C-alpha positions as CSV (number, residue, x, y, z in Angstrom):
1,X,-19.5,4.8,-3.2
2,X,-18.0,6.2,0.0
3,X,-15.0,8.5,0.2
4,X,-13.0,5.7,2.0
5,X,-13.9,3.3,-0.8
6,X,-12.6,5.8,-3.4
7,X,-9.4,6.1,-1.4
8,X,-9.0,2.3,-1.5
9,X,-9.9,2.2,-5.2
10,X,-7.0,4.6,-5.9
11,X,-4.7,2.3,-4.0
12,X,-4.2,4.8,-1.2
13,X,-4.5,4.3,2.6
14,X,-5.7,6.8,5.1
15,X,-3.0,7.3,7.7
16,X,-3.5,7.7,11.4
17,X,-3.4,11.5,12.0
18,X,0.1,12.7,12.8
19,X,0.6,14.4,16.1
20,X,1.0,18.2,16.2
21,X,4.6,19.5,16.4
22,X,3.8,22.6,18.5
23,X,1.2,24.1,20.9
24,X,-2.0,24.1,18.8
25,X,-5.0,21.9,18.0
26,X,-4.9,20.2,14.6
27,X,-8.7,20.4,14.1
28,X,-11.6,22.5,15.2
29,X,-15.2,22.0,14.4
30,X,-17.2,25.2,14.6
31,X,-20.8,24.8,13.7
32,X,-20.8,23.1,10.3
33,X,-17.2,24.2,9.5
34,X,-14.3,21.9,10.1
35,X,-11.0,23.8,10.2
36,X,-7.7,21.8,9.9
37,X,-4.4,23.3,10.8
38,X,-1.5,23.1,8.4
39,X,-0.7,19.6,7.4
40,X,2.8,18.6,6.4
41,X,3.9,15.6,4.3
42,X,4.7,13.1,7.1
43,X,4.5,9.4,6.7
44,X,5.0,7.1,9.7
45,X,6.2,10.0,11.8
46,X,8.9,11.2,9.3
47,X,8.8,13.8,6.6
48,X,8.4,12.3,3.1
49,X,10.9,14.9,1.7
50,X,12.9,17.8,3.1
51,X,14.2,20.8,1.2
52,X,12.9,23.3,-1.3
53,X,11.2,23.3,-4.6
54,X,13.6,24.7,-7.2
55,X,16.4,23.2,-5.2
56,X,16.7,19.6,-3.9
57,X,13.0,18.8,-4.3
58,X,11.5,18.0,-7.7
59,X,8.0,19.2,-8.8
60,X,6.9,15.5,-8.9
61,X,8.0,15.1,-5.3
62,X,6.3,18.4,-4.4
63,X,3.0,17.0,-5.9
64,X,3.4,13.8,-3.9
65,X,4.0,15.9,-0.8
66,X,0.7,17.8,-1.4
67,X,-1.1,14.4,-1.8
68,X,0.3,13.2,1.5
69,X,-0.8,16.4,3.2
70,X,-4.3,15.9,1.9
71,X,-4.4,12.3,3.1
72,X,-3.2,13.4,6.5
73,X,-5.9,16.1,6.5
74,X,-8.5,13.4,5.7
75,X,-7.2,11.3,8.6
76,X,-7.9,14.2,10.9
77,X,-11.3,14.9,9.3
78,X,-12.3,11.2,9.9
79,X,-11.2,11.5,13.5
80,X,-13.2,14.7,14.0
81,X,-16.3,13.6,12.1
82,X,-16.3,9.8,12.6
83,X,-17.1,9.3,8.9
84,X,-15.6,11.1,5.9
85,X,-19.0,11.0,4.2
86,X,-20.0,13.8,6.6
87,X,-17.9,16.1,4.6
88,X,-20.3,18.2,2.5
89,X,-17.7,20.1,0.5
90,X,-14.2,21.5,0.6
91,X,-14.4,25.3,1.0
92,X,-10.7,26.4,1.0
93,X,-7.3,25.0,0.6
94,X,-4.3,27.2,1.4
95,X,-0.9,25.8,0.4
96,X,2.6,26.9,1.2
97,X,5.5,25.8,-0.9
98,X,9.1,26.2,0.5
99,X,11.0,27.2,-2.6
100,X,13.9,29.1,-4.1
101,X,13.2,32.7,-5.2
102,X,13.2,31.6,-8.8
103,X,10.6,28.9,-8.4
104,X,7.2,29.8,-9.9
105,X,5.3,26.5,-10.3
106,X,3.5,26.6,-7.0
107,X,0.0,26.0,-8.6
108,X,1.3,22.8,-10.2
109,X,2.5,21.5,-6.8
110,X,-0.8,22.3,-5.1
111,X,-2.7,20.5,-7.9
112,X,-1.5,17.3,-6.1
113,X,-3.9,18.3,-3.3
114,X,-6.7,19.8,-5.5
115,X,-6.8,16.9,-8.0
116,X,-6.9,14.3,-5.2
117,X,-9.8,16.1,-3.5
118,X,-11.8,16.2,-6.7
119,X,-11.0,12.6,-7.4
120,X,-12.4,11.6,-4.0
121,X,-15.3,14.0,-3.6
122,X,-16.2,15.0,-7.2
123,X,-17.7,18.5,-7.4
124,X,-17.8,18.7,-3.6
125,X,-14.0,18.6,-3.7
126,X,-13.7,21.8,-5.8
127,X,-12.5,24.7,-3.6
128,X,-11.0,28.2,-3.5
129,X,-7.2,28.0,-3.1
130,X,-4.1,30.0,-2.5
131,X,-0.6,28.8,-3.5
132,X,2.1,30.8,-1.7
133,X,5.9,30.5,-1.9
134,X,7.9,30.9,1.2
135,X,11.5,30.6,2.3
136,X,11.0,27.7,4.8
137,X,8.5,25.5,6.5
138,X,8.5,23.4,9.8
139,X,10.9,20.4,9.8
140,X,12.3,21.7,6.5
141,X,9.4,20.1,4.6
142,X,8.6,21.5,1.1
143,X,4.8,21.8,1.4
144,X,2.2,22.7,4.1
145,X,-1.5,22.9,3.5
146,X,-4.5,23.9,5.7
147,X,-8.1,23.1,4.9
148,X,-11.7,24.3,5.5
149,X,-14.6,21.9,5.0
150,X,-18.3,22.2,5.5
151,X,-20.0,19.2,7.1
152,X,-23.4,17.5,7.2
């Protein structure tokens, strides 16, 4: 079964890649490594949620934000590679969570990304990861995630 078939089986759709919001490239293929810039939870050009975890954004919405970031990343990966099945494995996921100083459930939020990658790629979706709290993110979104993949 292909990655895109698994996406469909989960009732998800792969979005068209969102445009960058500043002066950078969203993806860079270097040898067999595909680097993706920070993805934010944007659907149809608008943030899914705004605000901070521990404040106006629930953990459940934070998890959904991480899933949306992952789908946006896979949209860029498909554009870069032509076929998601060229992804050999996920190497690293680095997640940033905009949160109040008291919030400590960053790993649970980032599991929205990690769990989806494993659901879609199996063992090839397992990765090293950082989950970092920060005071703010672009467009006041609660989650931003960057990715490193190896390719075939």
